[in-house]
C-alpha positions as CSV (number, residue, x, y, z in Angstrom):
1,M,0.0,0.0,0.0
2,Y,2.7,2.3,0.8
3,G,4.6,1.8,-2.4
4,V,1.3,2.1,-4.4
5,G,0.4,5.3,-2.4
6,V,3.8,6.9,-3.1
7,G,3.5,5.8,-6.6
8,G,-0.1,7.2,-6.9
9,G,0.8,10.2,-5.0
10,G,3.8,10.4,-7.4
11,G,1.7,9.9,-10.5
12,G,-0.9,12.4,-9.1
13,F,1.8,15.3,-8.8
14,N,3.3,14.4,-12.2
15,A,0.5,15.9,-14.3
16,P,0.4,19.4,-12.6
17,S,4.5,19.4,-12.8
18,T,4.1,18.7,-16.7
19,A,1.5,21.4,-17.1
20,S,3.8,23.8,-15.2
21,G,6.8,22.4,-17.1
22,R,5.1,23.3,-20.4
23,R,4.2,26.7,-19.3
24,K,7.8,27.2,-17.9
25,N,9.1,26.1,-21.5
26,Q,6.8,28.4,-23.2
27,E,8.0,31.3,-20.9
28,D,11.5,30.4,-21.7
29,D,10.7,30.4,-25.4
30,D,8.9,33.8,-24.9
31,D,12.0,35.1,-23.2
32,D,14.1,34.0,-26.1
33,E,12.0,35.8,-28.4
34,E,12.2,39.0,-26.2
35,E,16.1,38.6,-26.2
36,E,16.0,38.3,-30.1
37,T,13.6,41.2,-30.5
38,G,16.2,43.7,-28.8
39,D,18.1,44.3,-25.6
40,G,15.7,46.8,-24.3
41,R,11.9,46.5,-23.8
42,V,9.9,44.0,-25.8
43,L,8.3,45.3,-29.0
44,E,4.6,44.8,-29.3
45,A,3.0,43.2,-32.3
46,W,1.9,46.5,-33.9
47,E,5.4,47.9,-33.4
48,R,7.2,45.2,-35.1
49,A,5.3,45.9,-38.2
50,Y,6.9,49.3,-38.4
51,A,10.4,48.6,-36.9
52,D,12.1,47.8,-40.1
53,D,10.2,50.2,-42.4
54,R,10.4,53.1,-40.1
55,S,7.5,54.8,-42.2
56,W,7.4,57.8,-39.9
57,E,10.5,59.0,-41.3
58,A,8.9,59.2,-44.7
59,L,6.6,62.2,-43.5
60,Q,7.2,65.9,-43.4
61,E,5.1,68.9,-42.0
62,D,3.8,71.3,-44.7
63,E,2.9,75.0,-44.1
64,S,-0.4,74.3,-42.6
65,G,1.0,71.8,-40.0
66,L,-0.4,68.8,-41.5
67,L,1.8,65.8,-42.2
68,R,2.5,64.9,-45.8
69,P,4.5,62.1,-47.3
70,I,8.0,63.4,-48.5
71,D,8.3,63.7,-52.2
72,T,11.4,61.3,-52.6
73,K,11.9,62.4,-56.4
74,N,12.3,66.0,-55.5
75,L,14.4,65.3,-52.4
76,V,16.7,63.1,-54.3
77,H,17.0,65.6,-57.3
78,S,17.6,68.6,-54.7
79,Q,20.4,66.6,-53.3
80,Y,21.9,65.8,-56.7
81,R,21.6,69.7,-57.6
82,R,23.6,70.6,-54.6
83,R,26.4,68.2,-55.4
84,L,26.2,69.4,-59.1
85,L,26.4,73.0,-58.2
86,L,29.4,72.4,-55.9
87,R,31.3,70.6,-58.6
88,S,30.4,73.1,-61.3
89,A,31.7,75.9,-59.1
90,A,35.2,74.0,-58.9
91,A,35.3,73.5,-62.5
92,A,34.5,77.1,-63.3
93,A,37.5,78.0,-61.2
94,R,39.7,75.8,-63.2
95,I,41.0,73.7,-60.5
96,Q,43.2,70.9,-61.4
97,K,41.7,67.5,-60.5
98,G,43.4,64.1,-60.0
99,L,42.1,61.8,-62.7
100,I,44.4,58.7,-61.6
101,R,43.5,58.0,-58.0
102,Y,44.8,55.4,-55.6
103,L,42.2,55.0,-53.0
104,Y,42.0,52.9,-49.9
105,I,38.6,52.6,-48.2
106,V,39.1,51.8,-44.4
107,I,36.1,50.3,-42.9
108,D,35.7,50.1,-39.0
109,L,34.6,46.6,-38.1
110,S,35.1,47.0,-34.2
111,K,32.1,46.3,-31.8
112,A,30.9,49.9,-32.4
113,A,30.0,48.9,-35.8
114,S,27.5,46.4,-34.3
115,E,25.3,49.2,-32.8
116,M,21.8,49.2,-34.0
117,D,21.1,53.0,-34.1
118,Y,21.3,52.4,-38.0
119,R,18.8,49.8,-39.2
120,P,19.7,46.9,-38.9
121,S,23.2,47.8,-37.7
122,R,26.0,50.2,-38.6
123,M,28.0,47.4,-40.2
124,A,25.2,46.5,-42.5
125,V,24.4,49.9,-43.6
126,V,28.2,50.6,-44.3
127,A,28.5,47.5,-46.5
128,K,25.3,48.2,-48.4
129,C,26.6,52.0,-48.9
130,A,30.1,51.0,-49.7
131,E,29.0,48.6,-52.4
132,A,27.1,51.4,-54.2
133,F,30.1,53.8,-53.7
134,I,32.7,51.2,-55.2
135,R,30.3,50.9,-58.4
136,E,29.9,54.7,-58.6
137,F,33.7,55.3,-58.0
138,F,34.8,53.1,-60.9
139,D,32.1,54.8,-63.1
140,Q,33.3,58.3,-62.4
141,N,36.9,57.3,-62.2
142,P,37.7,54.6,-64.8
143,L,41.5,55.0,-64.6
144,S,41.7,54.8,-60.8
145,H,42.1,51.9,-58.4
146,V,40.6,50.9,-55.0
147,G,41.7,48.7,-52.2
148,L,40.0,47.6,-49.0
149,V,41.2,47.8,-45.3
150,T,39.4,46.8,-42.3
151,I,40.0,47.5,-38.5
152,K,38.9,45.3,-35.7
153,D,40.5,43.8,-32.5
154,G,43.0,46.8,-32.6
155,I,44.6,45.5,-35.7
156,S,44.1,46.5,-39.4
157,H,44.0,43.9,-42.1
158,R,44.1,44.6,-45.9
159,L,41.1,42.7,-47.7
160,T,42.2,43.2,-51.1
161,E,45.0,44.7,-53.0
162,I,44.6,48.0,-54.8
163,G,43.0,47.3,-58.3
164,G,40.6,48.3,-60.9
165,S,38.0,45.5,-60.6
166,P,34.7,46.5,-58.5
167,E,33.4,42.9,-58.5
168,S,36.5,41.6,-56.7
169,Q,36.4,44.4,-54.1
170,I,32.7,43.9,-53.3
171,N,32.9,40.1,-53.0
172,A,35.8,40.3,-50.7
173,L,34.0,42.9,-48.5
174,M,30.7,40.9,-48.3
175,G,32.6,37.8,-47.2
176,K,34.3,39.5,-44.1
177,L,31.5,41.2,-42.2
178,E,32.2,40.5,-38.6
179,C,32.7,42.8,-35.7
180,S,34.9,42.4,-32.7
181,G,37.2,44.5,-30.4
182,D,38.4,48.0,-30.6
183,S,39.5,50.3,-33.4
184,S,43.0,51.5,-34.1
185,L,43.3,54.6,-36.2
186,Q,47.0,54.7,-36.1
187,N,47.4,50.9,-37.2
188,A,45.2,51.6,-40.3
189,L,47.2,54.7,-41.1
190,E,50.5,52.9,-40.8
191,L,49.2,50.1,-43.1
192,V,47.7,52.3,-45.6
193,N,50.7,54.7,-45.8
194,G,53.2,51.8,-46.5
195,Y,51.1,50.6,-49.3
196,L,50.6,54.1,-50.9
197,N,54.3,54.9,-50.8
198,Q,54.6,52.2,-53.5
199,I,52.4,53.7,-56.1
200,P,53.7,55.9,-59.1
201,S,54.3,59.6,-58.5
202,Y,51.6,60.7,-60.9
203,G,48.9,58.9,-58.7
204,H,46.8,61.0,-56.4
205,K,47.0,58.9,-52.9
206,E,43.7,59.0,-51.0
207,V,42.3,57.2,-47.9
208,L,38.6,57.3,-46.8
209,F,37.7,56.1,-43.4
210,L,34.1,54.7,-42.6
211,Y,34.3,55.2,-38.9
212,S,31.9,53.9,-36.4
213,A,33.8,54.1,-33.0
214,L,34.1,57.0,-30.6
215,N,37.7,56.4,-29.7
216,T,40.9,54.8,-31.1
217,C,43.2,52.4,-29.2
218,D,46.8,53.0,-30.5
219,P,50.0,51.6,-29.8
220,G,52.0,54.7,-30.2
221,D,51.9,58.5,-30.9
222,I,49.4,59.0,-33.7
223,M,50.5,62.5,-34.1
224,E,53.7,61.2,-35.8
225,T,51.9,58.9,-38.0
226,I,49.6,61.8,-39.2
227,E,52.8,63.8,-39.9
228,K,54.1,60.8,-41.8
229,C,50.9,60.7,-43.9
230,K,51.3,64.5,-44.5
231,K,54.7,64.2,-45.8
232,S,53.9,61.2,-48.0
233,K,51.2,63.4,-49.6
234,V,48.3,61.2,-48.5
235,R,44.9,62.9,-48.4
236,C,42.8,61.5,-45.5
237,S,39.0,61.9,-45.2
238,V,36.7,60.6,-42.5
239,I,32.9,59.8,-42.4
240,G,31.7,59.4,-38.9
241,L,28.6,57.3,-37.9
242,A,28.5,58.5,-34.3
243,A,29.8,61.9,-33.2
244,E,32.6,64.2,-34.0
245,I,36.0,63.1,-32.7
246,F,39.1,65.4,-32.4
247,I,41.7,63.2,-33.6
248,C,39.7,62.6,-37.0
249,K,39.1,66.3,-37.4
250,H,42.9,66.9,-36.8
251,L,43.9,64.2,-39.3
252,C,41.6,65.6,-42.0
253,E,42.8,69.1,-41.4
254,E,46.5,68.1,-41.6
255,T,46.2,66.1,-44.7
256,G,43.8,68.2,-46.7
257,G,40.8,65.9,-46.5
258,S,37.3,66.3,-45.4
259,Y,35.6,65.3,-42.1
260,T,31.7,64.9,-42.0
261,V,29.3,62.9,-39.6
262,A,26.3,61.3,-40.8
263,L,23.0,61.8,-39.3
264,D,21.0,58.7,-40.8
265,E,21.4,56.1,-43.6
266,S,20.5,58.4,-46.4
267,H,22.7,61.1,-45.2
268,F,25.6,58.8,-44.9
269,K,25.2,57.5,-48.5
270,E,25.0,61.2,-49.6
271,L,28.3,61.9,-48.0
272,L,30.0,58.9,-49.3
273,L,28.8,59.5,-52.7
274,E,30.4,63.0,-52.6
275,H,33.8,61.3,-52.6
276,A,33.2,59.5,-56.0
277,P,34.1,62.4,-58.3
278,P,37.8,63.5,-58.2
279,S,38.3,66.2,-55.6
280,P,40.5,69.3,-56.5
281,A,44.2,68.5,-56.1
282,I,46.2,70.2,-53.4
283,A,48.6,72.8,-54.9
284,E,51.9,71.2,-53.6
285,Y,50.7,67.6,-54.5
286,A,49.6,68.4,-58.2
287,A,52.8,67.9,-60.2
288,A,52.0,67.9,-64.0
289,N,54.0,65.1,-65.6
290,L,53.5,62.9,-68.7
291,I,52.5,59.2,-68.2
292,K,53.4,56.4,-70.5
293,M,50.5,54.2,-71.1
294,G,49.8,51.1,-73.3
295,F,46.7,50.1,-75.2
296,P,46.5,46.3,-75.2
297,Q,44.4,44.2,-77.5
298,R,42.5,41.0,-77.1
299,G,44.5,37.8,-77.7
300,A,43.8,35.4,-80.4
301,E,41.4,32.6,-79.4
302,D,43.8,30.0,-80.1
303,L,46.6,31.6,-78.0
304,I,47.2,29.9,-74.7
305,S,49.2,31.8,-72.1
306,I,49.6,32.4,-68.4
307,C,47.8,35.2,-66.8
308,S,50.2,37.5,-64.9
309,C,47.7,38.5,-62.5
310,H,46.6,35.2,-61.1
311,K,49.2,32.9,-62.5
312,K,46.5,30.7,-64.4
313,I,46.5,29.4,-67.7
314,K,43.9,31.2,-69.9
315,S,43.0,31.5,-73.6
316,G,44.0,34.9,-75.4
317,A,40.2,35.8,-75.7
318,E,39.9,35.9,-72.0
319,G,42.4,38.7,-71.5
320,Y,44.5,41.3,-73.0
321,I,48.1,41.2,-74.4
322,C,50.5,43.8,-73.1
323,P,52.0,45.6,-76.0
324,R,55.5,45.9,-74.5
325,C,56.2,42.4,-73.0
326,K,53.4,40.4,-74.6
327,V,52.1,39.0,-71.3
328,N,48.3,38.1,-70.6
329,V,46.5,40.3,-68.1
330,C,42.8,39.8,-67.1
331,E,41.4,43.3,-66.7
332,L,41.7,46.9,-67.6
333,P,43.0,49.4,-66.2
334,T,46.0,47.9,-64.6
335,E,49.6,48.0,-64.3
336,C,51.6,45.2,-65.9
337,R,53.4,43.2,-63.4
338,T,56.1,42.2,-65.7
339,C,57.2,45.5,-67.4
340,G,55.4,48.1,-65.1
341,L,53.5,49.8,-68.1
342,T,50.1,51.4,-67.3
343,L,47.5,49.5,-69.3
344,V,44.3,51.2,-70.3
345,S,41.7,51.1,-73.1
346,S,40.6,54.1,-75.1
347,P,37.0,54.2,-73.7
348,H,38.7,54.7,-70.2
349,L,40.4,57.9,-71.4
350,A,37.1,59.1,-73.0
351,R,35.1,58.6,-69.9
352,S,37.8,60.5,-67.7
353,Y,37.6,63.5,-70.2
354,H,34.0,64.7,-68.7
355,H,35.6,65.7,-65.5
356,L,37.7,68.3,-67.3
357,F,34.8,69.7,-69.3
358,P,31.6,68.8,-67.5
359,V,28.0,69.9,-68.9
360,A,27.0,73.0,-67.4
361,P,24.3,72.9,-64.7
362,F,20.8,73.5,-66.1
363,D,18.5,76.1,-64.8
364,E,15.3,75.4,-62.9
365,V,12.3,76.7,-64.8
366,T,8.5,76.6,-64.6
367,F,6.5,76.3,-67.7
368,K,3.5,79.0,-67.9
369,L,0.3,78.5,-69.6
370,G,0.2,79.9,-73.0
371,Q,4.1,79.7,-73.5
372,K,5.4,78.0,-76.6
373,G,7.8,75.3,-76.4
374,G,8.9,73.4,-73.4
375,Q,5.8,71.4,-72.7
376,N,7.6,68.0,-73.3
377,C,11.0,66.8,-72.1
378,F,13.5,67.0,-75.0
379,G,15.3,63.8,-73.6
380,C,12.4,61.4,-72.9
381,Q,9.5,63.3,-74.6
382,Q,7.4,63.0,-71.5
383,S,4.9,65.9,-70.7
384,L,6.1,68.3,-68.2
385,I,2.6,69.5,-67.5
386,N,0.4,67.7,-64.7
387,T,-3.1,66.5,-65.4
388,G,-4.5,69.6,-63.5
389,G,-3.0,71.9,-66.1
390,Q,-0.1,73.0,-63.8
391,S,3.5,72.7,-64.8
392,N,6.0,70.6,-62.9
393,I,9.3,72.3,-62.0
394,H,11.8,71.2,-64.6
395,V,15.2,72.4,-65.9
396,C,16.5,74.1,-69.1
397,C,19.9,73.9,-70.7
398,P,21.4,77.6,-70.6
399,K,23.0,77.0,-74.2
400,C,20.3,75.1,-76.4
401,K,17.4,76.4,-74.3
402,H,15.8,72.8,-74.5
403,H,13.9,71.8,-71.4
404,F,14.3,68.4,-69.6
405,C,12.6,66.6,-66.8
406,F,14.4,65.7,-63.4
407,D,15.3,62.2,-64.4
408,C,16.8,63.2,-67.6
409,D,18.7,66.0,-65.9
410,I,20.4,63.4,-63.6
411,Y,21.1,61.0,-66.5
412,I,22.8,63.7,-68.7
413,H,25.0,64.9,-65.9
414,E,25.8,61.8,-64.2
415,S,26.0,59.2,-67.2
416,L,25.7,60.7,-70.5
417,H,27.9,63.7,-69.8
418,N,26.6,65.4,-73.0
419,C,23.4,67.6,-73.7
420,P,21.2,66.0,-76.3
421,G,20.0,69.5,-77.3
422,C,23.4,71.0,-77.9
423,E,24.6,67.8,-79.7
424,S,21.5,67.8,-82.1
425,Q,22.2,71.5,-82.9
426,R,25.9,70.9,-83.4
427,S,25.2,67.8,-85.8
428,S,22.5,69.7,-87.8
429,S,25.0,72.7,-88.4
430,R,27.4,70.5,-90.0
């Protein structure tokens, strides 16, 4: 009886304990979900739907005090117009620019980059914007080269050698997105300065820091390193994601770079893209000299050779043949590793030409009712008048007086680099 009673009592108490165990497991699962949601308070169900979209940032207050959705198209165009006017002012002053740039992008991957004040994290935003910047940089600077350096655990690592392939740079960056440790500005400067000292004298040496931390953990005197970079003619610029730091500002002032701090993701991307066009060259750095270049051609399909870049056997159709030493290279522009000749193609030179003679900024105009001409965009032939009979604000070329919409304005100045109206008048006059 005693054994059965104990057994029965034990059996009687097992059911409630099992139910409580289920409740406890469910509470543990809820706790896990809470921890995954965030380190602060738990987001409610209705909040989770808006946490990623951040739809409140797409609203602005009008003159009457009502909330209206932001006109993204006009916002993007106003930002673009501001960048265009700054570049046109520099061009009007006949400032010399460096068309052959050697740029190292230094990305801070310390524990500060894992902060979630940028959605989903600073690291994710930096990687996304860096990819867009690399593509834009090579589009604007076809003769230039880019390399990637990361900082984490107080040590700087070179992800890629400086080169002219955007895809190889992006693939290397996306495979190394891990945050840990502290950031060291001095170690990154020492590493980058050592590599940039090896480039030719005609190249413009630049470093762009994407800095998330609020401090720097350095092994020595960083002021000596800054002086070393200044003597090596290395221009250092910093884009901060947290707050202004004295040492970053001092670095940029000493080396002739720019220091800015981003407010949000869109502002960070805008600041980053401002570094894509070639910046005005510093007077004592801008030494004019002639550069010997080679224009390689595609090899014959039946020609088998070893690529000098990756030491792999490839056919002639897969690469280019150096006109001086006849070795095979994979991509252009590059520097021949055998004879040291700079190898480019004629389209690269043609695409670099527009920085010297850019298209003049168009004037913003508004079409008035009864006015002749200007009702359709000269580029895409879309109507510039709304359905209500009111005109959209558009732009007009100051030379040919043809009207263009905002989209064509951006396309002409950022990609085409020629005004269709001026070109049509020039061709008709021949």
